[in-house]
N, C-alpha and C positions, 0 to 999 in steps of 0.2 A: 504494499499500499504506499503510495507516495505521499508526500506531506506538501501542502501548498505554501507559498511565500506567506501568505496571510496567517496560517496556522504556525509557521516558523516564527513570524514576528511576535505572536503571542506567546510562543514558548521562550523566546529571547527575552521578552519583557520579564516574565516570571523569573528566569534565571539571573537576569541582571539585577532584579529586585532582591534576590537571595544573596547575590554576590555583595551589592552594596551593603546589606545588613551585616554580613560576615566582616567586611572591610571596616566598617563603622566599629564594630565590636572589638576587632583586632587593634584599630587605631587607638581606641579609648583605652584598652589595656596596656598597650606598648608605651603610651604617653606616660604611664606611671612608673616605667622601668628605665634604667639608664642604657645607653648604648643601643637604643632601638629607633633612632631618629630615621633611618634610611626605610626602615619598614613603615614607620608613620607616614612619611612622604609617599611611599609607593602606595600605600592603602588610600591616601587621600586623592592622589592622582587616579586610582582606580574608581573610587567613589564618583569622582566627576564624570569620568569617562562613561561608567554605567548610567548615570543620569542622563547624560547626553543620548545615550543609545536608546534608553527607555522613550524619551520624548521622540527621537527620529522614527523610532518603530510606531509609536501611536499616531504620528501625522503622516506617516508614510513619506518622509522626506526625501527630496530627490538626491540628497547628499548622504543616503542611509550607507552606502557602501563604504565611503571614507570615514564616516563615523564608527561603523563596525570595526574597520581596520584600526582605528585609535583606540578602541574598547579593547580589542584583541592584544594589541601591543601592551597597553596598561595592565591588562589582567595576567599576561604572561609575565611581565616584570614583578608584578605584585607575588604571584605564585612563586616564582624563583627565589625572591627574597624571604618569603614566609616559610618556605620549605627548609631554610637553613635553621630554623629555631623548633624546639621540642615543645614550646608551649602550646597548649590545646587551642587557644584563640587563633594562633598562627597556622596551625594545621588545618583547623575548620576553614580559614581564610584561604589558604592555598588550594584546598579542595574545591571550594566555591569558585575561586578565580579560574581554575582549570576546567570546570564544567562550563564556565561562561565562554571561555576560549572556544571550547568545542562547539557549542550552539551557534556562537557568533559566526565561526568559520563555516558551518553548514548553511547559514543564512547567506553570507557573502557568495558561496558557490551556487546558491539557488537564484541570485539576482541576475 
């Protein structure tokens, strides 16, 4: 069964929301710790990229592909950074970012 672009956009919105929430939680916890500035920065960049992606999917933006690619890049960077740490919130964040990358890549391929 094939999935339509519209269905992929809805899935992307849900996955970006999950990623945004995981990154917000991770950034909040990492701000309480020393030496986690890079992690916080990557989470904050990912949060913004996911917000942009959600809006672009909702309005079916003509720039959707570029926005998705920015989200993919931000999520990859965040996942790579969070994977370096054993903290639960970092691991949850890395997983959410990896899932977001996968869905966004699927949507880019379908456009």
